[in-house]
N, C-alpha and C positions, 0 to 999 in steps of 0.2 A: 480533279478527280482521281488521279492515281494516287496521289499523297491520301486523300479519304480513305483509301482502301489500303492503306498500309506499304505503298511502292512508291519508289522515287519515279518521277517522270523519266529517268534514264532506264529503269527496269521497265515502265511501260513501252516505253520505244524498243527497247530490246526484243519485248515478247511480241511486239507487233512485226518487228522485221522477220523474227525466226518465222513466225506465222506465215508470212508472205513468202519466205524463201521455201518453206515445205510444198506451198500452194503450188509455188512455179516449179519446184522439183515434180510434182504429180502431173503438172500440166505436160512438162517434157516429157516425161515418162509415158503419158498417152500418145503423145504426138509420135514419137519412136516407134510404138505399138502399131500406132494407125500405119505410119508409113511402111512398116513391115510386112503388115497384111495386105497392103496396096500392092507393094513390089511383088509378094509371093503370087497375088492375084493375076498381075500382069504376065509374071515369069510362066504361070500354068496357061494362061492364053496364047503365050507366043509358042509355047512346046504343042500346042495342039491338044491340050488336057480338059478343056474347059467344056461345063456342060451348060446349054443354054436352056432355060425354063421359060416357056411361053407365059407372058404377063399373067393372066388369068390364072394360070396353075401357080404361078409364084403368091398371088394375093389368095388362093384358097388354102396354100401351105401356111402362110403367115397367120392367117386367119385362127387355122387349127392350133398354131403355137401359142397365140395369144389366149385362145380359150384354155388350153392345158394350163398355162399359167396363172389365168383368173381361176381356177378351179381348184389350183392348189393355194392360193392365196385368199381365197373365200370372197373375193371382190366381184 
């Protein structure tokens, strides 16, 4: 199939390898960001600077955010 598209099999493998490597870099970057966010949250908690929101209040706030996004996107 690669040859029918004017590429050698080696070219196709190289492209696939590059795509997979880029996907892996994105996953690793996201994992790093998520770890930093979790660590920052625990540091805030340990320092006594956390604000706890009751579940019902959090649900209400989240629903308002979702509605705002839906209104912007027209969905």
